[in-house]
N, C-alpha and C positions, 0 to 999 in steps of 0.2 A: 504494500500500500504506500502511496506517495502523498506527502503533505507539503505544500509549498510554504516558504517563509511568508510572513505577513508582508503586504506591499509597503512601499515608501521607505522609510529610514532603515528598516530591518533587512532590506535587500543587500545591505553592505555586510551582512553576516555570511553571505554565500562563500567568499574565498576561504574562510576558516572552517566552515561547516561542511561543504561538499567533499573536500578531500578525506573526511572521516567516514564517509558512507561505506567504503569497502571494509575497513577494519571493524566498523559497527556491525555490518552484516555477519562477519565471521564471529564476533563476540556473541551476537544473538544466537547463532547456530550452536556455539559451544555451550552456552548456558542451557539451551533447550535439551541438551543431551544429558544433563546432570540427573543421576538417579535419585538423589535426595529431593530434588524439586518435583520429580514425577510422583514420588510418594506423597509429598505434601499436597499435591493437587487433589487427591482423593479426600482429604480431610477438610477442605474448604466448604463453607456454608453460605447460603443466602440469608439475608435479613428481611424479616417480614415487613412489607410496605417499603422496602428499601430499593436501591438501584439493582439492576440486573448484573451485578458483579459479585461473585462469591469471594469471601474474605476468610482470613485465618481467625478462627474463634478465640484462640488463647491469647491473642494480643490486642483484642478490642479495648478501646479507651475505657469502657465500663466493663468490669470483669463479667465473664459469661456465667450465668446462673442457671444450671439445669438445661435440659433439652438435648437429646441425642440425635434428633432427626436432622434432615437435610436443611431445615429452615429454622432460624433462631427467632425468638420473639422480637418485637420492634425495639430497636435500640439505635444508637448513633453508628453510622457507617464510617467508623474511624479506628485506625490501628496505631499502636505504639511501635515505632521502628527501632527504638533504642537511640542513645546519644541525644536525647532531648528533642526528637523529631516525631511528629504525628502526620500521617497522610490520611485524608478523609474526603467524604462527599460533603458538599456545602449543606449545612442544616436547613431544613424546610421551616416554614412558619410554625407548624405544629410541634417542631422539635426545639423551639427556642428555650424552653425551660430546661429540657434535658441537656441541651448544649451548655447552658450556663452552669448547671451542676457539674458536668464533665470538666469544664474549664477550672472550676474551683477545686475539685477533687484532685486533678492532675497538674494543677498550676500551669495552665496554658496561658502564657502572658503575651505571646506574639502570634499574630495570625496573618498569613498571606493568602488572600482569596483571589482565585483566577476564574474568569468567565466573562460573560457579556450581559448587558442590561436585558436583552431579550430573554436569555436563559433565566434570569432572576424572575421575570414576570411569568414565563410559561411553566416553570417548575415550582412556582410558589415558594421560592427560597427566601430566607431571611433577607429583607431589604438592606442594602448598604446605606449608610447615613451621610456619605460624603461624595461629592462629584470628583471624578478622577482628573488629574492634570492632563494637559494635551497629549503628553507622551504615554498616558495610560497607566501610570503608577502613582498611587495616591497614598502618602503617609497620613493617616488620620490623627497622628499624635498620641500622646499618653491619655488613656481613658481608664476608668475603673476596671475594665477588662484587659488592659494591657495595650500593646502597640499593634496597629492594624494597617495592612497595605491592601489596596485593591488593584489588581493588574488586569487590564482588558486583553483577553486572549481568546480568539475564536477556536472551537474544537477542530476545525478543518485546516488549521495552519500548523506548521512545524514550530517548535519553540526556539526563538532566537537566543543563542548564547549570550548576546549583549543584554537582553532583557533580564535573564537570570543574574548576570553579573551585577547589574544595577541594583536589583533587589537585595542580593547577598551582601553587597558593600554597605547598604543601609542597615541591614540586619547586624553586620559585624561592627558597625559603629555604635550600636546599642543592643548587645546580644542578650539572650535570656540568661538569667542567673543560674548557678548550679542547682539542679533539681527541678528547673522549670522547662517548659516545652514551647516550641514553635509549631503551629499547625498549618499545613498547606492544604487548602480546600479547593475543590473544583466540582462542578455539577456532575452527579453520578459517581464521583470519585474516580474519574477517568485518568488518562495518562498525563494530563496537565499537572495535577497535583503530585502524581508519582514522579515525573521528571524533576519538578522543583524540589521534592523531598530528597531524591537521590542526589540532585545537584548541590544542595546545601551541605550534604555530607562530603561530597567530593571537594567543594570549595574549601571546607575546613581542613580536610586531610591534606590537600595540596599546599595550602598556606602553612600548615604546621610543619610539613616535611621541608619545604623551601626555607622556612625560617631556621630550621635546624641544619641547613647547609647541604641537604641531600640533593643529588642530581637525578632528575626524573626524565628518563628517556621515553620513547614511544611505548615500549613494553611495560615500563613501570606505570605509566598513565593508564594503559589498558587494564592492568591489574587492579588499580584503584577503582576504575569505573565498573569493572566486573564485580568487584566486592560490593559496591553500592547497589548495583542492579540485583545481585543475588540476595542481599539483605532485605531489599524491599519486597522481592518476590516471596521470601520465606516468612516475612512478618505481616504482609498485606495481602497480596494475591499473585498467583503464578500467571494470571492472565494479563498482567500489566508489563509494559516495557518489552513487548515482543516485536516491535517494529524498529528496523535499523535507523529510521529517520530520527527517532527519539534518543537512541543511544549515541548517534552521531553528534547530537546537540551536547550531550554530556562529555564526550571526548573533546569537542571543540572548546567547551568551557574549561576543562582541565588544562588544555594547552594554553589558553589565554591567561589563566591565573599563573601558571608556571612561567610563561614568557615574560609576564610583567615583572616578576622577581628578577629574572636573569638579565633583562635589558636595563632596568632602572637601578638595580643594585640597592634597593631601599629595603628597610625592615619589613614592610608590609604594604600591599597595594593601596590599602585604605589610608595609609599614613603619608602618601605622596603629597608634597606641597605643590599647589597649583601656582606656577610662576609664569609671568609673561616676560619674555626676554627682550629687552629693548635693543633696537638696532642702532649701532653707532653710525654717525654721519659718514657717508661715503663707503659704508661696508659693502663689499662685493661678493665675499665668499662665506666663510663659516660664521654663523651667529649663534646666539643662545649661550651655552657655556663657553668659557674663554678660549679653549683650545680646540674645540670640535672633536675631542676624543670620544665623548659619549655618543655623538652621532655616528662616528666611524664604527664603534663597537656594535651599536644597534643595527647598522647596515650590514655588517658582517654576519650577525646572528640571523637576521631575516633571510639573507641570501643563502646561508647554510641550511636554513629550514626549507627553503624552496627546493633545494636539491634532494630533500628527503620525501617529497610528495610522491606517493606511490602511484596514484592513478594517472599522473601526467607522464605517461611513458614516451620513450623516444619515437615510437611508431607514429605518434600524432604530429610530428614535426619533420620538416625537410627544408633544404635551401630553396630560396626563391628561384624558379625557373627563369632564365634569361638575365639574372643579376650579374652585374659586372663588378660588384663589390665583394666584401668579405662574405663567406658562406654561412651567414647566420641561419640557424634553424628556426623557421617560422611555422606556427601552427597551420596545418594544411587546410582546415576548414575556414580559416580567416583570410586565405589568399584571394586576391582580387581576380575573378575569372574574366576571360575574354568575352565581350558581349556577343551573343550568337548572331546578331544582325551584321556584325563586322567581319565575320569569318570570310576569308577569301580576299579581303582588302589588306593592303600593306599597312604596317604600323598599328595593327589592331591590339597588340599586347601592351598592357600597362603593368609594370613590375612593382608590385606592392601588396599590402595586406591591411585589413582593418585592425587597428590597435584596440578599438572598442566600437560599438555601433555608431558612434558619432564622429570618428576620426579615422580617415584613410591615409596611410603613410605610403608615399610613392617615391621611387627613385627618380632622378631627374628625367624630365620629358622634353624631347626636342621637337622640331617641326614634323618629323615623321609620325609622332604620336598625337598630333593635334586633334585629329578626328576622334580617336579613342578617348582622349581627355575631355573633349567637348561633349561627347555622348555621355560619359560618366557624370559630368557636372549637371547635365540636364536630367538624366534619369534618376539621379540620387539627390537632386535639389541642393547641390553644394553651394554654400554661402560664400566660401572664400578658399583660395589656395594660398597657403602660407609657405613661402620659400625660406628655409632657415640656413641656406648656404652662406658661408662667410664672404666678406667683401674682397678678401685677398685671393679667393679661389678662382680658378679660370672661368671666365664668363663665356657661356655658350648660347646659341640661339635657343629661345624658349618656346615651348609649344603654345603659350598664351600671347605671343607677340601680336601686335595690332594687325588686323586685316583678315582676309578670307584666303584659305588655302584649298585648292582643288585636289581631289583624290580620284582614283579610278572609278568607273561605273557611275558617273554623275553624282559623286559624293563630295561633300565639302565641310569645312569647319570654319566658323567665324568668331573671332574675339574682337568685338568692336569697342575700342577704348572710348571712354567718355571724358571730355575735357582734358585737363592737364594731367599728364602721366607723372608717376613717381612723386606724389604729394607727401611731404614729410609729416609724420604723425607727432613729432615733438616728444617722443619717448626716449628712455635711456638707451635703447638698442639702436637708435637711429633708423627706425623702421620707416618704410614708405608704403603708400597704397596707390593702386591704380584701379579705378572703377571701369567695368566693362559690361557689355551685353553678350551672352554666349548663345550661339545657335548652331545647328548642324542639320545636314540632310544625308540620308543613306540611300543610294540608288534612286535618287530623285524624290524621296519621301521625307518631309521635314520630321525631325525628332521632337516629340512633345514631352512635357513633364507633368507631374501631378500638381495641380494648382488648388487642390481642395483644402490644403492646410497653410495657406498663406497667412502671414502675420495680420492681425486685425487692423494695423495702421495702413495697410496697402489698399488703395482704392481698387474696386473691381474693374473699373475702366482701364486701369494701368496694368492689369495682369494679361500677359501674352503667353499662352502655353508653349509656344515654340521658341521662347527666349527665356534666359535666366540671368537676372541682374547678379553680378558677382564682383568680388574684389580679389586682386592679386596683391598680397602683402609680402614685401621683402623684409625679413626680420633676421639679420645675421646673428647666429649664435657662435660662441667660442669653439674653435676647431681644435681637434686633437687632444682634448682633455675633458674631464667632467664639466658639464655646463654649470657655471656658478649659480648659487641660489637667487641672486638678484636678477640675473638674466631669465631664470625660470619664472620668477614672479612676473616679469614684464611680458614674456610670451604668453603666460596664462591670462593676463589681462587682455592682450590683443585678441586671442582666440575667442574669449568669451564675448568680447565686444562685437566681433564681426560675424558671430552666429546671428542670422537675420532676425530670429525671434528671441534670442537671448537664452534659450533653454535646450539647445541641442541639435539645431539644424547641422547636417554634416559639414565638416571642414576637411580639406585635403592638406596634408603637410608634405611638402616636397623636400627631400633631404638627399644629400650626396650618397651615392651607393656605399653600403657597408658601414654607415655611420649611425650612431645611436642618438643623434640630436633630434631626429624626428620622433622617436619614442619618448624622449624626455619632454618634448613639447606636448605630446599627448598626456603624459603624466602630470605636467604642470597645469594643463587645461583642466584635468579631472580634479586635481587638488584645489584649484581656484574655485571650481564649481562647488566642491564640498564646503569651502569657506563661505561662499555666497549663500548656500543653503542654511548656514548656521550649524553645520555638523562638525566643524573643526573648532575645538576648544583647547585651552591650555593643558587640560589633563588627559586629552586623548589623542594628541598629535601623532604619537608614534603608531597607535593603532590605526588611525585613518590612513597614514602613509603606507603602512604595511598592507592594508586592504587593497590599495591602488596597485602596489608593487606585485602583490600576489596575483591579482587579476591579469596584469600585463605578462607576468611570467607564464601563467597557466593557459592564457588565452591568446597570447601573441608569440612570445619566444622565451623558452626556458634558458636561453643563453644569457638573458638579463641577470640570472643568478650569479653570473661571473663578473657583474659590474657593481660592486659595493660602493665604489667612489661616486657613481652617478646617483645611487640611492642616498648617499650621505648628503649630496647637494639638495635632493628633494626634501630631506628632513630639515635642512637649513631653510628652504623656502617656507616650510610649515611654520617655523619660528618667525619668519618675517611677517607672515599673514597674521599670526596671533598678536604680534607686537603692533601691527598696523591697526587691527581692530576696526576697519572701515569696510563697508560694503557699498556697491553701486545700487541704484534704484531699480535694477532690471530683474530682481527676484522678488 
């Protein structure tokens, strides 16, 4: 069974969550073969008027009294897991008094409730008394019943590791006292409460071992997760945590907690001081801490971790066909294909690949590729071509040069420049822009583009399906070394600005063959977007950058794992953005 991550901000959990699916499937298979769990399955019982999930009678929150049949009398659908953890179904209205008695008897002082408003209404659950924050997690503060959190989580979604991490950090900041319990509730006592209950144990175990200086490799993490899964099954229900998607979330959580310790070198992830690193006037390279040593170490750790990703096998990657540069291995399914309509015409091949759905990285295009480039710009509604070649590099004829070029079989490409060319943008890179209208015809038929999603500010009378308004931006980046953080920041600003609707219209980055500058422009663009969305903060900059880098490695080129210096610069750009603290009005 497959559960997608919740949409929006939690889609950024994918790079850390998806690689754990294969080991999670193996772990689920191993646990299912345990004879001890098979025996326990026969002793589980249903609760009268309760959810259709059989539970372990001996660990119920209220001690089992009599009854040897398959169904127990009505009682709370809640089990004590040990270690101060309770996993349970959310109490109904009719169980309010029973729940209060259970809380008092077992000293349940903290409650994490998972679910949706609709479930609360349909299942007649005890209503919550506070409105959740926009991000879905609501600390209700200290009450006579303890501390309560409400987490909005739909049963059809996978559980994002970052959601668990946020809740657990708040719990760790004010944990239950010895002898007290935290209860994780979900409607019907389903996998949501089970994953959070197991996750809280894993969070505490990994934190304790890391503080003791123990090194946790993949095998050690899998052992900790398996222990938590087995403990929940033995004390709650063997029918829970049988899906790899849930176990993968637990593995990803464990990796995140461990990596936080390793990279930051701090006593505990919850004790990390949130600092904004000011940028010195004229700073061009490393910012943040004074030497850049921390960034370099974080970059090396991330790159080393990339090399351990099991599912990103070498068979998924190959050198770009027709490339004249270094034989970087590019993900095969991201390579830019030749347009079927251009087959048989000269210069039909564009050498490049999609770094992400919004950024196509191409090797230099000359006059012979003008038709292929024009067709690509039209069919993909490209807003701009950003050329990052250096000023000192040999200048060659460009595919986007002004005018019309004829090709065989009544085909042609037109890049009609508008007004003055090479208009300076006044930025630190010395970038220039040239506005143009792109059109093309193949064997006498004009090429059209999709005009259904034009920006709202474009008048309908100005929309011509056979033309694409576009910009050529020349933004030279430093050649032969890692692109400095300040240059990455500038290119990120430019790319965001020249996306016609400000939210992701495709941009082509044209980069000298075999060079990583195009990839770094794509990374800077993505990081700048994260900043504009409000997702980049002082306390999560490493995690945000790691997510971007992981996506580029696994979905563009694993050879990026050999470029820690480039990643170090990207971490420096994150510092610049946090220190800047300003956003444009386009988001």
